[in-house]
Structures are given as structure tokens and as C-alpha cells.
N, C-alpha and C positions, 0 to 999 in steps of 0.2 A: 622457392615454395609456392602451391598456388594459390590464388588471389582470395578464394574463401577463408582457407587455411589461416593466411595470414591474418585475415580480418578478424578469425572469432580470436585468435593469441593475442589480438590488441588488449583482448580484456584482461589477459594475464598478466600484460606488461604491457602500459601507455607510457610512448614517451614524445616529451617536446621539448625543444631546443630552445636556450637561453643565454645569449653572449656566447655560443660555440659551446657549453655546458649541457650535459642532459639531465634532465629533471624527471625522476622517476614516481608514476602517480598508477598505483594499483588498485582498479575497479572492483576486482574481484573481492579484495578486503573491505571495501564499503559495500559491496553486495550482500558479502555475508553478514555485516553488522546490522543491515536491513532485514534481513532474513531472521537473525538470532532475536532481532525486536519483535518480529511478529509472531515468533513462537513463543516468544514470552509473554507477549499481551495474550494470545490465545491461553495460555497455560494459565496465567492469574486472572482470567476472566470466566475460565470453564472450573475453576477450582475454589469460588468464592462459597464464604456462609455468610457474609455481611457485603450485600451488593455496594452500598455507598463506599464504605471503607477499601473493600477490595478493589472499584474502581479507580479511586485515589492512587492505588498501588500500579494500578495500570495506567495510569497518566505519568506515574513517576516514570517508568520503562519508556514508556512514549518521549516522553522530555530526554533522557539520557540516550535513546536510539538515532534521537531524532539527526544527531550530527552525520551519521554517515548517509541518512536521505539527504541533506542540503549541499555534503561535499559531492555526493555523486552528480546532483543537480549540475553542477560547476563545472563537470567532465562535459565539453560541449564538442570538442572536435576528435572523436571518435570516427573511425572510417564508419563508412552506412552500415555494412553489414553486424557490427559490432554495436553501432548505435540500437540497435533493435532489443539487443540484449539489455543494454542499458535502461532502454525506455521499458522492457518489461519489468525489473526490476524496481525502478522508480515508481510503477503502478502498484507495487505492493504497497511499498511507502505511502502512497497516496491515499489507498484504503484505509490504511491506521489513520491518516490525518481527517480523512471522513468521518469514522467511526468515533474516535475521540473528540474529536471536534464536535460534533453534533449531540453525542450523547450526553456530554457534560451539562447540554443546553436541556436534553431530554429530563436528568435527573431533577431538575429545578421546574419540570412543566407539570401542573397540577392535574391536567388532564389524561394523565396516564396511572394506572393501578401499578404497584409494584408488580406485583406477575407478569404483565405488562412489559414492564422495562426488562426484566429479567429475559422475557421471551427476545425482545427487540437483542439486549445486548448478546445472546445465544446465538442470533441469525446474523449477526457482523462477525463475531470472531468465528464462524464455520466457514462463512464465506473469505475473511483472513486465512485460517489454517490452508484452505486448501489452495489458497494464492503463494502462500509460504511453502505448502509443497511442491508446486510448480517450480519455483525457484532453485530447491535442492536437486530436480531434475534437470534444471538447465544448467547450473553448476557441474554436472555429471559430463553434458553436452559439451562444453567449451573446456573441459580438460584436456592438457595435451597427451593424458595418456587414453584418448579414445579417439587416435590419428586414424585406428584402423578405421572409421567410419570415414564413407568418404563425403565429398562436400555437399553434394546433393542431399543426402539423408542427414548430415548436419544441418544443412540450412532450413529443410522442410520440419525437424522437429521443432527448430526454436522459432518459425512461425508459427507452428500449432501452440508452442506455450505462451507464446506473445497475445496469439489471439484468444486463449482461453483466460490468461490473466485480464485481459483488457474487459472480456465479456463479464467477469467477477467486479472491475472496477464500474463498468456503466450498471452491473446489477445493484451494486451497493449505493451508488447514487439515486436509484430509483427508489430502493428499500427506503433511502432516507426521506426521498420525498414524500412519497405515498405515509410514511410514519407520523411524518410532520403536518399534513394534511389530513389526518385522521383527528389529531390537537386542533387543528384550525375549525373543522367542522364541528368539534364537540364543544369550543369555545363560542361558535357562532350560535350555537343552538342557546347558549347562557348569554350572550350578548355582549360578550368579552373578548372578541378578536384584540382589541390594540395588546392584551399582553403578550399574547401567541407571536404579534408581529414585532414586538419590541424585544422580545427573545431570541428569533430566528431572521429577522430581518425584514425591512418593509416590504412592498409590492415592488419597488424598483431592485434589490436587494437581493429578495431570498430567490432560491433557485428550482423552487417547489411550485 
């Protein structure tokens, strides 16, 4: 079996040895768990009638699904090409992390109007939705039933998906920094920046 096909199939069934026995871990199950969590978060975020109560449900889904994200992070010794698949999926979990952890703080930030919070939540959910769709596409590529695709075609598509998810992750970070920056400027006008710094982090801790 060719090197790249073997690499991708390692995502389907990854093996390590311990005392001459095979221990099986299936990263695709973890990847599916992350994809399902992302989809549920998006669905919950976009069908809200009450933003605060709805976001509590979003957090609940996120916390339940985070076990997949944490487990996949611990799969360290995948071969090089399969690792790019792993990293792409992990970035979807990271986008969920950024959204949930920062939006929880924004809800408690008096510098945003309710309409603005709804718009911010919508922006997060759209980026998460796009990334989740890319994971679905990625799963089709690494499926053994697609062996009619040659190595270069497969790796080119994986590389494209990885770059698109990475761009979404970077955009979520930028989006978060900009939104928090707006709150900081509004607090500065009121002479009350301490509360914003306490909420999002001090000058040495914050990433905005």
C-alpha cells in the first residue's frame, strides 16, 4: 500500500503497542464527536428565542462534547500526513472553545446591547458552521471507499481543507479581539476600563 494511502488510513484505525498487545484508538470517532458537537452548538445558537437561556444550552452541549476534543488532543503519534487531518479537526474544537469561553464573558459585559450580542453569536455560529461542514468533507476524503482517488488528489484536498479551517480559526480569533476591543473603547469613554480588564484579562493576559 502506498505511503500516503497508509497515512490516511491511519486516521481510520490507529494502533500502538503495549507489552506486545495491540491497543486500538479510532480518531475518526473522536472527529465525528467534535463535528457533531459543533453542529449542535450551531443549531442551538441559531434557533434561540431567549439568548441567555439558549446560550446555557450551548454551553451544556459544548461541555458534553469537549471529551472528544480532549481525547483527540492526546493522540500524539499519528503519522505526518494523518496528523494534518487531526489538526484540522482539532481546530474546529478550538473554534468552539473560543466562541463559548469568550461569549460567556460578553454576556456579562454591560458595554454590549442585546442586539449586538445576538449579532456576535450569529457571527461565531456561522464560522463554526462553515468549519463543521469542512470536517464532513474531510471525512469523505479519508473514507476507504474513496480509494479511487489518487494520493496527490487526496492530499491536495486535505491540504485545502486544513488551510480553510485554519483561516476560520484565525478569523474567529480576530473577530473576538475586535469585539472585545470595542467594549474596551466604550469603557474607556466612561472611565471604567477596570471592569473590562477584570472580565477579559489584564494587559499581560489578554490576547486582544
